[in-house]
N, C-alpha and C positions, 0 to 999 in steps of 0.2 A: 414209309408211304402213308400208313394209317395216321401217323402223327401229323403229316402235312394236310391230310384231309380234314382232321379236326380243327386245325388252324384256319383252313379255308372256310369251314363252317362257322367258326367264331367271327371271322372277318365279315362274312356276308350278313350274319345276324346283327353285328354292330353297324353295318352300313344301313340296314333297314331301320335300326333304332335311331340313327342320326337323321334319316329321312323323316321319321315320325316327329322327332323333336323340333327340327328346324322348320319344317313346313307347318307343324302344329302351332309353333310360336307365331309364325308369319300370318297364319289364318286367324288366330285369336286376336292378334294386333289389329288386323284389318276389320274383322267382324265385330269386335267388342270395343277395343281401345279407341280407334279412330272415330267411330260414331259418338261414343260417350264424350270424347274430347271436344268434338264440334258442338254438341248439345250444351255442354257446360260453358264453353267459351262464348257461345252466342246468346245465352240466357243471362239477362242482367241480374236477376235475383240470385241465380246460382253462382255467378262470377264473383259475388260479394261474400260468398261463404268459404268454407274450407275445402270445398269440392275441387277447385282447380289445383290445389296443392296435392290432394289425394290422387287425382288423375295424372298429374306430372310425375308423381312417385311411381305409379304403376307403369307408365310409359318408360320411365328411367330403368326400372327393374327388367322389363321384358326386352328393351333395347340392348342392355348390357348382357343379359342372359343369352341372347342370340349369339353374340360373339364368344362368350365364355364357353358355351357348349361346342361350337364349331372349332375353336382353338384347342380345347381339351381333347377332342376326338383326333384332331390332326396330330397333336403331340403323342397320344397313345399309339396311333397307327404307325408313326415314324419310329417309335421306340420298340414296339413289339412285332411289327410286321415288315419294317424296312421301307426303303424309299419307293419300292415298287407299288406300295399301297397308297401313295400320295394321290394318284389320279382320281381314285374313287371319292375321296373326301373333298378334293378340289371341285370336281364336277358337281357333287351334291350341294356344296356351299354356293357355287355360282348359280345353279338352278334355283335354289331356295331364295337367293337374294333377288333375282329377277322376279320370281313369283311374289316375294314379299312387297316390293314396291309397286308392282302392278295391281295386286289385290288391294293395297292401301289406297292407291289412286282411285280405283273403281269404287271402293267403299266411300271415299270422300265425295266423289261425284254423285253417288246415289243419295247422299244427304243434301248436297247443295245444288245439284243439277248438273247434267253433262254439258260441257261447253261445246261451242262450234269447233270444227277442225282447225281453223286458223288461230283461234284463241288457244286451243290446246297446244299447237306447235310452238307458238310464240311465248306462252306463259308457263305451261306445265312441263312440256317435254324437256327443256334444258335442265330443270331441276331433277327430273326423273333420271336423266342420264348421269348427272353429277352425283346423285345419291348412290347409284349402282357403281359408278367409277370409284367413289371414295370407299365403299365397302370392299371393292376388289383391291384397292391399295392397302387397306388394313390387313386383308388376308394375305397379300403378297409379302408384307412385312412379317406377318406371323410365320409364313412359310420359310422365310430366310432365317428367322430366329430358331425355329425348330430344326431346320436343316443343319445349321452350324453347331447348335448345341448337342444334337444327337450324334454327331460325328465323333464326339469324345467318349461316347459310351462303349466300353469294352466288355464289361460283365454286367448283364442286366440285373442280376440279383442284388447288386450294390446300390441300385437306384430305385427299384420297385420291389415291394410296395414302399411308399414313403411313410416313415415312422415318426418323423419330426416335422412340425409345422414350419419351422425355420431351420433349414439345413444348407449352409453355403457350399458344402462339398458335394451335394447331390445335384447332378446335372439336370435332372427332370424338374426339380424344384426351382432351379435357376431359370430354366426355360419358362416355367409356369409364371414366375414373377414378371418376366419381360413380356409375355403374352398378355397378362392382365394389364400391363402398363400401356399397351397399344391403344385400345379404345379410350382409356382414361385420359391419356395425354392428348389425343386428338380432340376429344370433347373439351378438355381444358383449354386447348389452343383456340378452338372455335369460340369458346365463351369469352376469352380475352379479347379477341377481335371484335366480337359483338359489343362488349362493354366499352371498348375504345370508341366505336362508332356511336354508341348510345349516349356516352358521356357519363359524368359523375352521378352518383345516386342523388335523387331529388328529395329524399326524405329518409326517415328512419326505416320505414317499411321496405323501401328500395334497397337500403344498405343491408338490412337483415336478409332479404331475399338473395342478394348478391353473395353474402357470406355463406348462406345455406347452399347455394349452387356450387360454389367452389369446394365447400366441404363435402358435398355429395360426390364430386368428381374424384376427390382424394379417397373417399371411402370406396369408390368404384374400383380403384386399384387394389386396395386391401381385401375387400370382399371377393373380387374377381380372382385373386391369387388363391384364396382358400377354396373357392368353388371349383376352379380348374384342378387343383390338387385332389379334391374330393372325387371329382368325376373320373380322373385318371386312375386313382386308387381303386375306385369301384369297378371300373372296367377290367383292371388287371386281376383283382381278386376273383371276380366272377369267371373270368377266362381260366384262371388257374383251378378253380373249383370244377369247371367243366372237364379240364384235362385230367385232373385226379380221378374224377368219376369214370372217365373213359379208361384210364389205366387200371382202376379197380375191376371194371367189368372184363377187361382183357387179361387180367391177372399178371400185369407187368409190375416189376419193381421199379423204383425211381431211377436206378442206374440203367435198367433196360430201356426205360422210356427215353432217357437222354440219348442213349446210343441210337435208338430208332429215329429220333428227331434229327440227329446229325446225318444219318444215312439219307 
């Protein structure tokens, strides 16, 4: 019974941590990234400098980081707490996503001015709904990936902690790869559609920018894979340290702790 209580305490602590991370990123994106992006893009002098590239890089990092963190927590919860813990992560993600786009929209309006209700409904609301829907689609795909991958886990100790960066036999590592691929492939697909509509590069600068954009999406998969592994490992190690500390305080041996957990 005591073991289940410590697991519940760890789960609640991690839900609070997920709340701080997701809502923190969403708030930072709205309060800092969006205003700076509008200022740089609207200023002729700044638009001719390296600042647009720096701003795009920051936006890229925080956009991907939002998904990597959410997917990593979803994977960890599924592996270590079971399917009953899905709902907390799903609810946290959906709530943060709605807040993210709402705050971003308000921040943009604060910079450029609030539109009339008719203009908002016709011009901004459709994109607002589409953005939330696409994020929900990404999370739904992540949910399916985690659900089917974690069903194969029989012994947790064989999969966590992850000791190899590339381990094809590790179910958690496989899930992390496919989770990192979700936002990268969606971003890559949207970029291909945009480039088809935009047409061929009009010069060397356009060509270099296109190459850099595709390269960054590929790097998003690689970096995302390692970030998700790092987060999952960190959560697992910290949870195990908490459990060992509890067992030491209670004077339990490892075998006794396992028997108590089974009961």
